[in-house]
Every structure is written in C-alpha cells, then in structure tokens.
N, C-alpha and C positions, 0 to 999 in steps of 0.2 A: 693427847690422843696418839696412839701408836701409829707409826709410819712404816712404809717400805723404805729402807735406807740403801741407796745404790752406791756401792764402793767402786770407784773407777779412777782413771787418770786421763781420759780423752773426751773433752766436751763435745766434739763433733760426732763421736759414736753414740753419745747419750741422747742426742736430739730426737731420733725416731722413737725411742722408748719413752721419753718425756711426753711426747705427743700422745702416745698410746695410754699412758697413765691418765693424762688429762681427759681424754675422750671417755675413759671408763670411771672417772672420778675416784681414782685410787690415790689416797694420800701418800706422798713420798717426799723424800729429801735426798740430796746427793752428798756423798762423802768423797771429796776429791783428795785422794791419798798420794799426793806428791810429797808433802811434809805436814807436820801437825804436832800437837801436844795431846797426849792421852794419859789420864791419871789411872793407872792400872790397879790402884788400891780401891777404886770406886766401881760400882757396877755400870755397864753401858746402858744407854736408853732402851726402852722397850720397843718391840717391833720385829720386823723381818729384815734381814740383811742379805742383799744380793750382791755377790762378789763378781765384778766385771774386770778385775785387774788383768792386764794383757802381758803376754811374754814379750811383746815389742815395745813396752813402755820406755825402755832405755833409748829408743830411737827418737823419742820426743823430749829428751833432756830430763827424763824422770828416772834416773839411773837406779835409785834405791826404792822406787815405789813398790815393787813386788816384795822386797824384804820387809818394808813397813807394813804392807798388807798382811804378810804372814804373821807378824807379831799381833796385829789388831785382830785377826781372825782367831788366834789362840785365846785372846782376852774374851772375845764374844762367846766362843765355845765353852770356855771355862765357866761362864755365867749362864750357860744353858740357852742362849739366844738361838732362834731359828735362823740358820745361815744357809742360804742357797749357794751351792758351789763353795764349800768351805775349804779347810786347810788341805785336805787330800786333793781336791780339784786344782787348787793353786799349785801344789807340788808337781802335779802332772803337766799343768799348763806351761811351766817354766823349764821342763826337761823332757826332751824327746826320748832320751835313753830310758828314763823311768816310765814314760808312756809305753814304750815297746815291751818292757818287762811286764807291765800290768796287762797289756793286751794279750801277750803270749800266755800269761797265766790262765786266761779264760779260753784259750784255744783259738785265738784270732791271729791269723798269719800276718807277719810284718816282713818287710824287705830285709835281706841279709845286711847287717850293719856292723861297722867297726867303729868303736869309740876311741878317739885319739886325744890325748892331752899333750900338747907340744907341737907347734907348727913344724918343727924340724923333723918330726917323725911321720908326717903325712905321706910324703912321696913314697917312702919305702913300704909303708903299710898298704898303699894303693897297689904297688907292684906285687906284693905278696898275695893280696886278696883278689884284685880285679885286673890282673895283667891280661891284656888282649880283649877286654870287655869294657864298654862304657860304664861310667859310674857317676854318682852324684855326691857333691860336697855340700853339707848343710850345717849350720850352727846347731848345737844342742838346745840352745835357748834362742828362739827366733821369733816367728810371728809374721803373718801376711806373706809368707814365702820369701822373706828377705834373706839375702845371702845364699840362696840355693842356686847351685851352678852344676851344669852337666859337662863332664869331660870325657873325651874319647881315649885318653891315654894318661899314664902318670907323668909323662913329659909335659903335656899340656897343663896338668895341675901344677907342676913346678914353675912353669912360666907365670901362671896366675899368682901363686903364693909369693913370689918375689918381684911382682910387678906393682904398678901404682893402683890397680883396682882391688887389691886384696882387702877383704873385710874381716877383721878378727871377730871371734865369738866373744860376747860379753862375759860369759862364764869361763872362758878359756878352754872349752870343750868343743870339738868338732866331730862330725860324723861322716864317714865314708859309707856310701850306701849303694846297694844294687840298683841299677837302672832298670825299671820295669817297662818293657816296650809294649805299648797298647796298640791294638789294631787301628785306632783312631785317636787323635790328640784330645782325649777326654778323661777327666776324673769325675768321681761322684762324691758329693758332700752330703751327708745324711744329718738332718736336723732333728734334735730331740728337745722336748720341753716337758718338765716333770718326769724325766727319765723315760718318756714314751715317744715313739716315732711320730713326727709331724709331717715331714715331706723330705724328699731328696732333691738335689740340684745337680744336673749335669753341667760341668764347667769346661769350656773350651780352653785348652792350654796352648793353643797355637802361638800365642804371643809371649809365653814364658810362664814362670812358676809363681809369680806374685798374684795370688788368687783371692785377696780380700774382697768380699762381695759388697762392702759398704760404699755408698756414694763418695764418702770422704776420703777413701783410699786413692792415692795417685799411683798408677802403675808405672814403674820405671822402665829401664831398658829391657827388652826381651832377650832371652837367652836361647830360644828355640825358633826355627824358621816359621814365618807366618804361613798360615794355611791359605790355599787358593780360594776355597769356598767360604764366602762370608756367612756368618751365622751368629745368633745371639750368644754372648759369652756365658750367660747363666740361663738355664732352662729347668723349670720345676717339673719333677716327675713324682707320681703318687705312690710308687711301689719300688721296693728292692727285693732281693732274695729273702724269703721269709726266715730261713735259718740264720742268715747273716744278721738280719734285724734283731732276732731273738738274742743272738750272742752279744750284740752291741748293748742291748738293754740289760742283760746280765752284767756286762762289764760296768755300765754306768751305776747300777745298783751296788755292785761290790766295791766301787770306789767313791761312793757318796757324791756322785755328780748328777745334778738335776737338769742342767741346761748345757748342751754341747752340740758342736758340729764335728762329725767324724768323717774323715776323707779316705777314700780307697781308690785303687786303680785296678782294672782287670787286664791281665796279660793276654797276649795273642792266644795262648793255650786255654784261656778261660780262668786260670788261677787268679784269685783275688788277694791283693795285698793292701793292708790298712797301714797308713803311714803318718797320720796326724790326728790328734784329738785337740780341738779348740774349745776351751771352756769359756771363752769370751767371744761368743759367736755373733756375727752380724748377718743381716739378710739383704738380699738385693732387691731394691724397690721396683726395678723394671721387670724382672722375672715375676715378682709377686703380682704386679699389675696385670701382666698377661694371663696369669693363672687365677686371678681373683682371690688371692690369699694375703694374709697379713700375720706373719709370725710375731711381730711386736705386739699386736693386739692380743694374740693368744698368750704371749708371755706376760703381758700386763694383767690379763685375766687370771692367770695362774698365780702370780705374785699377790694379787688382791685376795684370792681365795686362801692362800697361805696366811696372809695377814688376818683375815677373818677367823681362821682356825686358831690362831694364837690368842685371839681375844675371847674364845669360848671358855 
C-alpha cells in the first residue's frame, strides 16, 4: 500500500504531524535522512514524499543531511514521484540569498542585503554599506533565527567577529542586512498549505530573533531588549494584505513550494519587507489552542488527499 513518506532529520518536530496522521488514518512512514543507503539504479517506493529537511539540520549534528536530501529528491523526481516541497524548495530553504533573488523576481520587496564570503571582509563591507545605521548579521544558511545579530556600528561587529561568541556560517556565506525598524517589536509569519493561505501569526520579537514556533525549540540568549508589556509570543490572525497574500501565492507556485511559512516585517513608514521563507514550517500549539486551529491536521488532510490522488 502506498504511504506518505516524511523526509526529515528532527524527531521532535515530527511528533505533532505523526499525531495528525494517526487521527486521520493517513498511512505514513518516516525517512530520517541523516545517513543511509539508496540504490539509485532502482525505482523508489510508490507514494507521496513530503520533504521537511531543515536549514538548521547541521546544528543537530546532521551536517550533510541537506546534501543527502538534495540527492534523494533528485532520484524521486527522476522517477516521477509526487514530492511535496521538492528540489527547488530545498534549494531556497538552505540559502537566504537565493530566497531573496526568487522573492524579488516576483516583485516582493526584501531588505537591502550584502552577501559576503570571507569573515575578514565583513567589517569593511559594513562600513561601506551601513555606516551610521544599525544592521543585522545573519548566516546565509540558518534556521530558527540562529546566528542573527543586531549591530549598531561596524566597530561592534568587529568586536563580535573576533570574540568568543562568533558563530561561523556552515556554508561560509554571511549576510549584512538592513535593519528594518518596526513601530512595535512584531513580525508576521504567514502560513501556507497546498500553496494557499492558511493563517498568519504575529510574533513578538522582544526577546530576540530566534522565532521557531515549535514547542521543541529552545530559545537561547536574547539579542533585543525585553518589552515591558507581557503578551503572548505567538498570536494567530486570519488576514493579511490581500495583494501581499496574492504575491506570496504566486511566488510559491513559481517555485514549486507547497508548504511554507513566510516572514515579513512592516517598517514605521508602512513599507513591508519579506526576509525569510521557511519550507520546513512548524506551528505553535498555544497560539492554535487559543484560536481553535490546527495546521498539522490541515497538513495531514492535504497530504492524505495527495496520496489518494496518486492512487487514482
């Protein structure tokens, strides 16, 4: 019998989806792609393959999981298997620079960004592009907001780069990025399933940039001052700007992405900047409980329907 095969490398993130599959009686199996043996001369099993490989896999000692997944996805696609979030989605998941190029191609505004290869070039690049203005340093391949730091000056960046807290980027590429000042410490994460809008989440960034919504994520040190007003970190909202939603859906279709969380921030002037596309999206259970929603149930239903379609 065909199954939904879930490609991943983080068992903790799989648990909510596993529960949703079981509630809806969707037959499924997991492919834990940290290592393995794959006979590329033979066809893969039948079924639907859902790619949940994460850009942060290297932080869980799965350094080459993304590279292995890229090879496996090419094998699956070569044999015409239905792949949810296939090769193109993975390519964007592991490179913010490529994300920004793809977003801008659809007319979606991204923050001004400088790509730097070489730690020794960062400070001078920051002086040339962001002198006198705050800026953000982030890895090109990150995940969960890891390694994202706000600096007020190139000198502060230099102190960090040559200090004990410096975190190198796993792919050797770093981004210097315009700091977008919002009127309140909030970003918006927009969730899509089947390429269509599901809901959006307002995320309080008072405690820093590590914004993974899953229960299994542990938030480390905050890099922004804490807000004085206590509020839920994740709050579901049912609408965003209709034009922005449409552009996001066009972007997802153009890049063969079925499931994603797209994050944006609104500047004080009202300008909207999109800065992250997460194709291995998680959902916050507390926010969903308050709103009476379950994205994992919706996702399991979607994957079950795709599996049924493959059997027709």
